[in-house]
A tleap script that builds the chain and sets N, CA, C and O, in Angstrom:
source leaprc.protein.ff14SB
mol = sequence {
  NMET ASP ASP SER LYS GLY THR LYS ASP VAL
  GLU LEU GLU ASP LEU THR GLU GLU ALA ASN
  ALA ALA PRO VAL ALA GLU THR GLY ASP LYS
  GLU ALA ASP ARG GLN ALA THR GLU LEU GLU
  ALA VAL TYR ASP VAL PRO VAL GLN ILE SER
  ALA ILE LEU GLY HIE THR GLU VAL GLU VAL
  SER GLU LEU LEU LYS LEU ASP GLU GLY ALA
  VAL ILE GLU LEU ASP ARG LYS VAL GLY GLU
  ALA ILE ASP ILE PHE VAL ASN ASN ARG LEU
  ILE ALA ARG GLY GLU VAL VAL GLN VAL GLU
  ASN LYS LEU GLY ILE THR MET THR GLU ILE
  ILE LYS HIE ASP ARG CASN
}
set mol.1.N position { -7.844 -0.234 13.184 }
set mol.1.CA position { -8.994 0.558 13.484 }
set mol.1.C position { -9.615 0.985 12.137 }
set mol.1.O position { -8.906 1.547 11.302 }
set mol.2.N position { -10.929 0.733 11.902 }
set mol.2.CA position { -11.591 1.129 10.723 }
set mol.2.C position { -12.152 2.530 10.928 }
set mol.2.O position { -12.591 2.868 12.027 }
set mol.3.N position { -12.139 3.357 9.864 }
set mol.3.CA position { -12.786 4.644 9.983 }
set mol.3.C position { -13.953 4.681 9.077 }
set mol.3.O position { -14.276 3.680 8.437 }
set mol.4.N position { -14.624 5.841 8.995 }
set mol.4.CA position { -15.884 5.920 8.233 }
set mol.4.C position { -15.652 5.771 6.737 }
set mol.4.O position { -16.618 5.534 6.013 }
set mol.5.N position { -14.445 5.895 6.236 }
set mol.5.CA position { -14.173 5.744 4.796 }
set mol.5.C position { -13.851 4.295 4.416 }
set mol.5.O position { -13.599 3.992 3.250 }
set mol.6.N position { -13.862 3.436 5.381 }
set mol.6.CA position { -13.562 2.037 5.067 }
set mol.6.C position { -12.094 1.710 5.014 }
set mol.6.O position { -11.725 0.603 4.621 }
set mol.7.N position { -11.222 2.665 5.407 }
set mol.7.CA position { -9.771 2.417 5.404 }
set mol.7.C position { -9.463 1.767 6.754 }
set mol.7.O position { -10.244 1.830 7.703 }
set mol.8.N position { -8.297 1.147 6.789 }
set mol.8.CA position { -7.905 0.476 8.010 }
set mol.8.C position { -6.437 0.812 8.304 }
set mol.8.O position { -5.584 0.782 7.417 }
set mol.9.N position { -6.164 1.139 9.606 }
set mol.9.CA position { -4.767 1.359 10.008 }
set mol.9.C position { -4.076 0.028 10.023 }
set mol.9.O position { -4.664 -0.967 10.446 }
set mol.10.N position { -2.809 -0.022 9.561 }
set mol.10.CA position { -2.052 -1.246 9.517 }
set mol.10.C position { -0.860 -1.124 10.445 }
set mol.10.O position { -0.086 -0.171 10.358 }
set mol.11.N position { -0.722 -2.067 11.307 }
set mol.11.CA position { 0.431 -2.111 12.209 }
set mol.11.C position { 1.503 -3.028 11.597 }
set mol.11.O position { 1.165 -4.039 10.980 }
set mol.12.N position { 2.727 -2.703 11.753 }
set mol.12.CA position { 3.805 -3.522 11.212 }
set mol.12.C position { 4.229 -4.623 12.195 }
set mol.12.O position { 5.399 -4.737 12.558 }
set mol.13.N position { 3.248 -5.426 12.611 }
set mol.13.CA position { 3.483 -6.469 13.617 }
set mol.13.C position { 4.204 -7.667 13.038 }
set mol.13.O position { 4.707 -8.505 13.785 }
set mol.14.N position { 4.264 -7.764 11.700 }
set mol.14.CA position { 4.874 -8.916 11.091 }
set mol.14.C position { 6.382 -8.913 11.180 }
set mol.14.O position { 7.023 -9.917 10.870 }
set mol.15.N position { 6.958 -7.804 11.598 }
set mol.15.CA position { 8.404 -7.764 11.777 }
set mol.15.C position { 8.806 -8.697 12.905 }
set mol.15.O position { 8.128 -8.745 13.931 }
set mol.16.N position { 9.860 -9.417 12.743 }
set mol.16.CA position { 10.299 -10.290 13.817 }
set mol.16.C position { 10.924 -9.466 14.930 }
set mol.16.O position { 11.386 -8.347 14.706 }
set mol.17.N position { 10.933 -10.036 16.146 }
set mol.17.CA position { 11.548 -9.343 17.281 }
set mol.17.C position { 13.020 -9.101 17.010 }
set mol.17.O position { 13.573 -8.077 17.412 }
set mol.18.N position { 13.654 -10.043 16.328 }
set mol.18.CA position { 15.066 -9.897 15.981 }
set mol.18.C position { 15.314 -8.705 15.119 }
set mol.18.O position { 16.289 -7.983 15.330 }
set mol.19.N position { 14.444 -8.466 14.127 }
set mol.19.CA position { 14.632 -7.312 13.237 }
set mol.19.C position { 14.377 -6.017 13.965 }
set mol.19.O position { 14.996 -4.999 13.658 }
set mol.20.N position { 13.463 -6.039 14.938 }
set mol.20.CA position { 13.171 -4.820 15.674 }
set mol.20.C position { 14.328 -4.514 16.655 }
set mol.20.O position { 14.666 -3.346 16.849 }
set mol.21.N position { 14.917 -5.511 17.254 }
set mol.21.CA position { 15.899 -5.329 18.268 }
set mol.21.C position { 17.303 -5.212 17.739 }
set mol.21.O position { 18.143 -4.592 18.392 }
set mol.22.N position { 17.602 -5.784 16.572 }
set mol.22.CA position { 18.939 -5.776 16.031 }
set mol.22.C position { 19.332 -4.388 15.562 }
set mol.22.O position { 18.529 -3.675 14.960 }
set mol.23.N position { 20.605 -4.000 15.849 }
set mol.23.CA position { 21.058 -2.755 15.278 }
set mol.23.C position { 21.203 -2.852 13.776 }
set mol.23.O position { 21.320 -3.954 13.240 }
set mol.24.N position { 21.199 -1.735 13.088 }
set mol.24.CA position { 21.382 -1.756 11.634 }
set mol.24.C position { 22.744 -2.328 11.320 }
set mol.24.O position { 23.756 -1.922 11.891 }
set mol.25.N position { 22.754 -3.272 10.407 }
set mol.25.CA position { 23.992 -3.959 10.013 }
set mol.25.C position { 24.854 -2.990 9.209 }
set mol.25.O position { 24.363 -2.295 8.320 }
set mol.26.N position { 26.097 -2.954 9.522 }
set mol.26.CA position { 27.043 -2.094 8.799 }
set mol.26.C position { 27.407 -2.772 7.458 }
set mol.26.O position { 27.715 -3.961 7.386 }
set mol.27.N position { 27.349 -1.929 6.396 }
set mol.27.CA position { 27.612 -2.454 5.066 }
set mol.27.C position { 29.024 -2.113 4.581 }
set mol.27.O position { 29.466 -2.590 3.536 }
set mol.28.N position { 29.701 -1.307 5.333 }
set mol.28.CA position { 31.032 -0.826 4.896 }
set mol.28.C position { 30.916 0.513 4.173 }
set mol.28.O position { 31.915 1.213 4.008 }
set mol.29.N position { 29.746 0.864 3.755 }
set mol.29.CA position { 29.481 2.162 3.121 }
set mol.29.C position { 29.015 3.121 4.210 }
set mol.29.O position { 27.865 3.043 4.642 }
set mol.30.N position { 29.880 4.021 4.660 }
set mol.30.CA position { 29.524 4.892 5.792 }
set mol.30.C position { 28.301 5.739 5.514 }
set mol.30.O position { 27.498 5.959 6.421 }
set mol.31.N position { 28.132 6.212 4.319 }
set mol.31.CA position { 26.995 7.074 4.007 }
set mol.31.C position { 25.710 6.267 4.095 }
set mol.31.O position { 24.730 6.752 4.660 }
set mol.32.N position { 25.678 5.030 3.548 }
set mol.32.CA position { 24.505 4.193 3.621 }
set mol.32.C position { 24.191 3.783 5.025 }
set mol.32.O position { 23.026 3.718 5.417 }
set mol.33.N position { 25.249 3.499 5.811 }
set mol.33.CA position { 25.032 3.162 7.227 }
set mol.33.C position { 24.442 4.316 7.982 }
set mol.33.O position { 23.555 4.128 8.815 }
set mol.34.N position { 24.927 5.537 7.700 }
set mol.34.CA position { 24.390 6.711 8.384 }
set mol.34.C position { 22.966 6.922 8.037 }
set mol.34.O position { 22.166 7.218 8.925 }
set mol.35.N position { 22.580 6.784 6.753 }
set mol.35.CA position { 21.204 6.956 6.315 }
set mol.35.C position { 20.286 5.904 6.949 }
set mol.35.O position { 19.176 6.228 7.372 }
set mol.36.N position { 20.737 4.661 7.015 }
set mol.36.CA position { 19.924 3.592 7.630 }
set mol.36.C position { 19.703 3.886 9.119 }
set mol.36.O position { 18.603 3.681 9.633 }
set mol.37.N position { 20.711 4.350 9.791 }
set mol.37.CA position { 20.602 4.669 11.223 }
set mol.37.C position { 19.630 5.853 11.447 }
set mol.37.O position { 18.882 5.869 12.425 }
set mol.38.N position { 19.652 6.841 10.526 }
set mol.38.CA position { 18.721 7.957 10.653 }
set mol.38.C position { 17.285 7.505 10.422 }
set mol.38.O position { 16.371 8.093 11.000 }
set mol.39.N position { 17.053 6.501 9.613 }
set mol.39.CA position { 15.721 6.008 9.331 }
set mol.39.C position { 15.054 5.301 10.520 }
set mol.39.O position { 13.830 5.182 10.576 }
set mol.40.N position { 15.878 4.834 11.467 }
set mol.40.CA position { 15.314 4.145 12.646 }
set mol.40.C position { 14.299 5.012 13.338 }
set mol.40.O position { 13.385 4.468 13.959 }
set mol.41.N position { 14.391 6.300 13.277 }
set mol.41.CA position { 13.498 7.223 13.987 }
set mol.41.C position { 12.049 7.140 13.402 }
set mol.41.O position { 11.078 7.470 14.082 }
set mol.42.N position { 11.940 6.699 12.153 }
set mol.42.CA position { 10.599 6.680 11.516 }
set mol.42.C position { 10.010 5.276 11.381 }
set mol.42.O position { 8.939 5.125 10.793 }
set mol.43.N position { 10.670 4.253 11.903 }
set mol.43.CA position { 10.210 2.908 11.762 }
set mol.43.C position { 8.804 2.676 12.315 }
set mol.43.O position { 8.063 1.849 11.784 }
set mol.44.N position { 8.430 3.392 13.369 }
set mol.44.CA position { 7.156 3.215 14.024 }
set mol.44.C position { 6.067 4.220 13.601 }
set mol.44.O position { 4.989 4.270 14.193 }
set mol.45.N position { 6.379 5.027 12.551 }
set mol.45.CA position { 5.399 5.998 12.089 }
set mol.45.C position { 4.376 5.320 11.225 }
set mol.45.O position { 4.744 4.684 10.237 }
set mol.46.N position { 3.078 5.429 11.558 }
set mol.46.CA position { 2.045 4.748 10.746 }
set mol.46.C position { 1.789 5.498 9.442 }
set mol.46.O position { 1.805 6.728 9.402 }
set mol.47.N position { 1.556 4.748 8.395 }
set mol.47.CA position { 1.256 5.270 7.095 }
set mol.47.C position { -0.051 4.647 6.565 }
set mol.47.O position { -0.427 3.554 6.989 }
set mol.48.N position { -0.727 5.320 5.662 }
set mol.48.CA position { -1.957 4.769 5.073 }
set mol.48.C position { -1.597 4.240 3.717 }
set mol.48.O position { -1.061 4.960 2.874 }
set mol.49.N position { -1.903 2.937 3.500 }
set mol.49.CA position { -1.605 2.300 2.216 }
set mol.49.C position { -2.940 2.009 1.522 }
set mol.49.O position { -3.844 1.413 2.107 }
set mol.50.N position { -3.038 2.440 0.275 }
set mol.50.CA position { -4.252 2.187 -0.513 }
set mol.50.C position { -3.872 1.507 -1.820 }
set mol.50.O position { -2.922 1.909 -2.491 }
set mol.51.N position { -4.626 0.473 -2.171 }
set mol.51.CA position { -4.483 -0.231 -3.446 }
set mol.51.C position { -5.720 0.067 -4.284 }
set mol.51.O position { -6.837 -0.302 -3.919 }
set mol.52.N position { -5.507 0.736 -5.403 }
set mol.52.CA position { -6.618 1.190 -6.244 }
set mol.52.C position { -6.798 0.203 -7.402 }
set mol.52.O position { -5.909 0.047 -8.239 }
set mol.53.N position { -7.942 -0.449 -7.437 }
set mol.53.CA position { -8.201 -1.399 -8.495 }
set mol.53.C position { -8.662 -0.715 -9.770 }
set mol.53.O position { -8.462 -1.249 -10.862 }
set mol.54.N position { -9.276 0.457 -9.653 }
set mol.54.CA position { -9.805 1.182 -10.809 }
set mol.54.C position { -10.737 2.232 -10.384 }
set mol.54.O position { -11.035 2.383 -9.199 }
set mol.55.N position { -11.223 2.990 -11.372 }
set mol.55.CA position { -12.149 4.118 -11.079 }
set mol.55.C position { -13.350 4.021 -12.019 }
set mol.55.O position { -13.293 3.368 -13.061 }
set mol.56.N position { -14.420 4.674 -11.631 }
set mol.56.CA position { -15.563 4.844 -12.504 }
set mol.56.C position { -16.370 6.054 -11.949 }
set mol.56.O position { -16.185 6.486 -10.812 }
set mol.57.N position { -17.239 6.553 -12.785 }
set mol.57.CA position { -18.136 7.642 -12.385 }
set mol.57.C position { -19.565 7.134 -12.538 }
set mol.57.O position { -19.917 6.556 -13.566 }
set mol.58.N position { -20.349 7.343 -11.558 }
set mol.58.CA position { -21.821 7.038 -11.598 }
set mol.58.C position { -22.559 8.187 -10.994 }
set mol.58.O position { -22.041 8.890 -10.127 }
set mol.59.N position { -23.766 8.379 -11.449 }
set mol.59.CA position { -24.607 9.424 -10.863 }
set mol.59.C position { -25.172 8.850 -9.586 }
set mol.59.O position { -25.270 7.634 -9.420 }
set mol.60.N position { -25.548 9.754 -8.672 }
set mol.60.CA position { -26.099 9.364 -7.382 }
set mol.60.C position { -27.341 8.550 -7.560 }
set mol.60.O position { -27.589 7.628 -6.783 }
set mol.61.N position { -28.134 8.859 -8.557 }
set mol.61.CA position { -29.416 8.131 -8.748 }
set mol.61.C position { -29.069 6.680 -9.131 }
set mol.61.O position { -29.770 5.756 -8.720 }
set mol.62.N position { -27.993 6.470 -9.916 }
set mol.62.CA position { -27.571 5.074 -10.280 }
set mol.62.C position { -27.042 4.368 -9.057 }
set mol.62.O position { -27.313 3.186 -8.847 }
set mol.63.N position { -26.281 5.093 -8.241 }
set mol.63.CA position { -25.676 4.487 -7.072 }
set mol.63.C position { -26.759 4.012 -6.098 }
set mol.63.O position { -26.637 2.941 -5.502 }
set mol.64.N position { -27.813 4.810 -5.942 }
set mol.64.CA position { -28.890 4.440 -5.036 }
set mol.64.C position { -29.685 3.242 -5.536 }
set mol.64.O position { -30.351 2.577 -4.743 }
set mol.65.N position { -29.631 2.953 -6.818 }
set mol.65.CA position { -30.339 1.786 -7.369 }
set mol.65.C position { -29.560 0.476 -7.197 }
set mol.65.O position { -30.126 -0.604 -7.364 }
set mol.66.N position { -28.275 0.565 -6.867 }
set mol.66.CA position { -27.451 -0.624 -6.743 }
set mol.66.C position { -27.981 -1.543 -5.630 }
set mol.66.O position { -28.438 -1.090 -4.580 }
set mol.67.N position { -27.900 -2.827 -5.903 }
set mol.67.CA position { -28.380 -3.793 -4.922 }
set mol.67.C position { -27.242 -4.797 -4.692 }
set mol.67.O position { -26.254 -4.798 -5.426 }
set mol.68.N position { -27.384 -5.637 -3.684 }
set mol.68.CA position { -26.385 -6.633 -3.384 }
set mol.68.C position { -26.164 -7.510 -4.685 }
set mol.68.O position { -27.124 -7.966 -5.307 }
set mol.69.N position { -24.923 -7.708 -5.042 }
set mol.69.CA position { -24.562 -8.473 -6.201 }
set mol.69.C position { -24.434 -7.699 -7.495 }
set mol.69.O position { -24.107 -8.251 -8.546 }
set mol.70.N position { -24.707 -6.368 -7.389 }
set mol.70.CA position { -24.547 -5.501 -8.564 }
set mol.70.C position { -23.070 -5.411 -8.950 }
set mol.70.O position { -22.185 -5.476 -8.096 }
set mol.71.N position { -22.829 -5.263 -10.228 }
set mol.71.CA position { -21.466 -5.161 -10.743 }
set mol.71.C position { -21.253 -3.717 -11.224 }
set mol.71.O position { -22.075 -3.148 -11.942 }
set mol.72.N position { -20.133 -3.159 -10.805 }
set mol.72.CA position { -19.763 -1.800 -11.250 }
set mol.72.C position { -18.506 -1.969 -12.122 }
set mol.72.O position { -17.493 -2.502 -11.669 }
set mol.73.N position { -18.590 -1.511 -13.367 }
set mol.73.CA position { -17.523 -1.631 -14.319 }
set mol.73.C position { -16.445 -0.575 -13.984 }
set mol.73.O position { -16.772 0.599 -13.813 }
set mol.74.N position { -15.179 -0.981 -13.890 }
set mol.74.CA position { -14.070 -0.042 -13.616 }
set mol.74.C position { -13.330 0.221 -14.913 }
set mol.74.O position { -13.592 -0.416 -15.933 }
set mol.75.N position { -12.392 1.177 -14.863 }
set mol.75.CA position { -11.662 1.561 -16.059 }
set mol.75.C position { -10.396 0.738 -16.325 }
set mol.75.O position { -9.568 1.111 -17.156 }
set mol.76.N position { -10.256 -0.372 -15.619 }
set mol.76.CA position { -9.110 -1.240 -15.817 }
set mol.76.C position { -9.546 -2.599 -16.363 }
set mol.76.O position { -10.693 -3.013 -16.194 }
set mol.77.N position { -8.646 -3.254 -16.996 }
set mol.77.CA position { -8.916 -4.581 -17.541 }
set mol.77.C position { -8.431 -5.654 -16.524 }
set mol.77.O position { -7.596 -5.381 -15.662 }
set mol.78.N position { -8.975 -6.854 -16.657 }
set mol.78.CA position { -8.529 -7.940 -15.769 }
set mol.78.C position { -7.056 -8.195 -16.032 }
set mol.78.O position { -6.636 -8.286 -17.185 }
set mol.79.N position { -6.261 -8.311 -14.959 }
set mol.79.CA position { -4.861 -8.564 -15.085 }
set mol.79.C position { -4.017 -7.329 -15.223 }
set mol.79.O position { -2.791 -7.422 -15.172 }
set mol.80.N position { -4.615 -6.185 -15.395 }
set mol.80.CA position { -3.868 -4.905 -15.496 }
set mol.80.C position { -3.372 -4.541 -14.087 }
set mol.80.O position { -4.035 -4.818 -13.088 }
set mol.81.N position { -2.201 -3.920 -14.038 }
set mol.81.CA position { -1.586 -3.568 -12.766 }
set mol.81.C position { -2.471 -2.567 -11.974 }
set mol.81.O position { -3.134 -1.708 -12.556 }
set mol.82.N position { -2.457 -2.707 -10.643 }
set mol.82.CA position { -3.189 -1.787 -9.798 }
set mol.82.C position { -2.211 -0.760 -9.238 }
set mol.82.O position { -1.011 -1.027 -9.170 }
set mol.83.N position { -2.702 0.400 -8.839 }
set mol.83.CA position { -1.855 1.450 -8.270 }
set mol.83.C position { -1.811 1.317 -6.731 }
set mol.83.O position { -2.827 1.094 -6.073 }
set mol.84.N position { -0.597 1.464 -6.199 }
set mol.84.CA position { -0.416 1.377 -4.755 }
set mol.84.C position { 0.041 2.747 -4.258 }
set mol.84.O position { 1.060 3.278 -4.700 }
set mol.85.N position { -0.728 3.299 -3.340 }
set mol.85.CA position { -0.432 4.626 -2.789 }
set mol.85.C position { -0.049 4.508 -1.325 }
set mol.85.O position { -0.602 3.697 -0.582 }
set mol.86.N position { 0.896 5.321 -0.930 }
set mol.86.CA position { 1.236 5.480 0.508 }
set mol.86.C position { 1.026 6.959 0.845 }
set mol.86.O position { 1.645 7.848 0.260 }
set mol.87.N position { 0.147 7.182 1.791 }
set mol.87.CA position { -0.256 8.567 2.165 }
set mol.87.C position { -0.657 9.372 0.937 }
set mol.87.O position { -0.225 10.515 0.784 }
set mol.88.N position { -1.454 8.814 0.082 }
set mol.88.CA position { -1.985 9.452 -1.132 }
set mol.88.C position { -0.936 9.805 -2.172 }
set mol.88.O position { -1.162 10.678 -3.009 }
set mol.89.N position { 0.225 9.127 -2.127 }
set mol.89.CA position { 1.262 9.308 -3.130 }
set mol.89.C position { 1.525 7.965 -3.819 }
set mol.89.O position { 1.797 6.948 -3.180 }
set mol.90.N position { 1.429 8.010 -5.161 }
set mol.90.CA position { 1.711 6.750 -5.916 }
set mol.90.C position { 3.170 6.337 -5.740 }
set mol.90.O position { 4.088 7.084 -6.077 }
set mol.91.N position { 3.366 5.113 -5.197 }
set mol.91.CA position { 4.706 4.628 -4.970 }
set mol.91.C position { 5.009 3.325 -5.749 }
set mol.91.O position { 6.172 2.971 -5.942 }
set mol.92.N position { 3.969 2.635 -6.182 }
set mol.92.CA position { 4.250 1.358 -6.867 }
set mol.92.C position { 3.008 0.915 -7.677 }
set mol.92.O position { 1.918 1.478 -7.574 }
set mol.93.N position { 3.251 -0.119 -8.478 }
set mol.93.CA position { 2.131 -0.828 -9.152 }
set mol.93.C position { 2.303 -2.284 -8.802 }
set mol.93.O position { 3.399 -2.749 -8.490 }
set mol.94.N position { 1.193 -2.992 -8.861 }
set mol.94.CA position { 1.259 -4.415 -8.439 }
set mol.94.C position { 0.106 -5.223 -8.899 }
set mol.94.O position { -0.701 -4.797 -9.725 }
set mol.95.N position { 0.038 -6.421 -8.341 }
set mol.95.CA position { -1.003 -7.350 -8.680 }
set mol.95.C position { -1.710 -7.847 -7.418 }
set mol.95.O position { -1.102 -7.935 -6.351 }
set mol.96.N position { -2.972 -8.163 -7.547 }
set mol.96.CA position { -3.745 -8.739 -6.390 }
set mol.96.C position { -3.425 -10.222 -6.368 }
set mol.96.O position { -3.449 -10.902 -7.395 }
set mol.97.N position { -3.113 -10.722 -5.127 }
set mol.97.CA position { -2.825 -12.127 -4.908 }
set mol.97.C position { -3.684 -12.625 -3.755 }
set mol.97.O position { -4.154 -11.837 -2.934 }
set mol.98.N position { -3.883 -13.913 -3.701 }
set mol.98.CA position { -4.589 -14.486 -2.558 }
set mol.98.C position { -3.621 -15.208 -1.698 }
set mol.98.O position { -2.854 -16.035 -2.193 }
set mol.99.N position { -3.622 -14.922 -0.387 }
set mol.99.CA position { -2.756 -15.570 0.591 }
set mol.99.C position { -3.681 -16.177 1.634 }
set mol.99.O position { -4.298 -15.480 2.439 }
set mol.100.N position { -3.752 -17.487 1.588 }
set mol.100.CA position { -4.698 -18.244 2.422 }
set mol.100.C position { -6.118 -17.776 2.063 }
set mol.100.O position { -6.553 -17.939 0.923 }
set mol.101.N position { -6.824 -17.206 3.015 }
set mol.101.CA position { -8.202 -16.714 2.733 }
set mol.101.C position { -8.252 -15.185 2.651 }
set mol.101.O position { -9.325 -14.597 2.781 }
set mol.102.N position { -7.100 -14.535 2.438 }
set mol.102.CA position { -7.070 -13.096 2.405 }
set mol.102.C position { -6.501 -12.624 1.076 }
set mol.102.O position { -5.795 -13.351 0.378 }
set mol.103.N position { -6.839 -11.360 0.749 }
set mol.103.CA position { -6.251 -10.742 -0.417 }
set mol.103.C position { -5.004 -9.983 -0.035 }
set mol.103.O position { -4.898 -9.443 1.066 }
set mol.104.N position { -4.071 -9.950 -0.947 }
set mol.104.CA position { -2.819 -9.246 -0.727 }
set mol.104.C position { -2.385 -8.560 -2.023 }
set mol.104.O position { -3.039 -8.681 -3.059 }
set mol.105.N position { -1.291 -7.854 -1.941 }
set mol.105.CA position { -0.757 -7.163 -3.126 }
set mol.105.C position { 0.717 -7.569 -3.261 }
set mol.105.O position { 1.465 -7.608 -2.284 }
set mol.106.N position { 1.099 -7.867 -4.495 }
set mol.106.CA position { 2.486 -8.066 -4.810 }
set mol.106.C position { 2.929 -6.865 -5.632 }
set mol.106.O position { 2.320 -6.534 -6.650 }
set mol.107.N position { 4.006 -6.213 -5.174 }
set mol.107.CA position { 4.515 -5.040 -5.909 }
set mol.107.C position { 5.346 -5.566 -7.104 }
set mol.107.O position { 6.244 -6.393 -6.944 }
set mol.108.N position { 5.009 -5.054 -8.308 }
set mol.108.CA position { 5.720 -5.467 -9.507 }
set mol.108.C position { 6.575 -4.371 -10.055 }
set mol.108.O position { 7.457 -4.627 -10.874 }
set mol.109.N position { 6.334 -3.109 -9.613 }
set mol.109.CA position { 7.031 -1.991 -10.131 }
set mol.109.C position { 7.075 -0.871 -9.081 }
set mol.109.O position { 6.028 -0.465 -8.576 }
set mol.110.N position { 8.265 -0.369 -8.748 }
set mol.110.CA position { 8.401 0.765 -7.827 }
set mol.110.C position { 8.433 2.050 -8.673 }
set mol.110.O position { 9.163 2.130 -9.661 }
set mol.111.N position { 7.662 3.016 -8.288 }
set mol.111.CA position { 7.639 4.299 -9.019 }
set mol.111.C position { 8.602 5.231 -8.396 }
set mol.111.O position { 8.466 5.540 -7.212 }
set mol.112.N position { 9.593 5.713 -9.135 }
set mol.112.CA position { 10.562 6.690 -8.626 }
set mol.112.C position { 10.145 8.089 -9.018 }
set mol.112.O position { 9.836 8.354 -10.180 }
set mol.113.N position { 10.138 8.983 -8.046 }
set mol.113.CA position { 9.774 10.347 -8.257 }
set mol.113.C position { 11.015 11.238 -8.183 }
set mol.113.O position { 11.923 10.995 -7.388 }
set mol.114.N position { 11.036 12.291 -9.038 }
set mol.114.CA position { 12.091 13.253 -8.986 }
set mol.114.C position { 11.915 14.098 -7.780 }
set mol.114.O position { 10.789 14.454 -7.431 }
set mol.115.N position { 13.007 14.438 -7.117 }
set mol.115.CA position { 12.923 15.283 -5.888 }
set mol.115.C position { 13.136 16.741 -6.283 }
set mol.115.O position { 14.207 17.290 -6.024 }
set mol.116.N position { 12.151 17.379 -6.898 }
set mol.116.CA position { 12.255 18.778 -7.301 }
set mol.116.C position { 11.661 19.667 -6.295 }
set mol.116.O position { 11.660 20.886 -6.471 }
savepdb mol mol.pdb
quit
């Protein structure tokens, strides 16, 4: 579903039926198995994922003058990593890739946050 901001809700339909139906595999590590089982409760919770290519500032008067085909310069260089946010929290960096006729993101770095 698209909203007025141009964002789109993403369903995790690409998971196979087997992955959805199979119980969490036991690893022999009781703590890890317990944590994986506890996570099952949030598997269906929707999240908003945003991939930020770059930023820029323009005045409203400049924005209103833009026409189809206009180019807006961003603060990133070609090939520089993009930021990947989940629910407005930076979680990774990655690269834009083309998959068939669609754009996608490959994560190249996971950002670890301190739990303070």
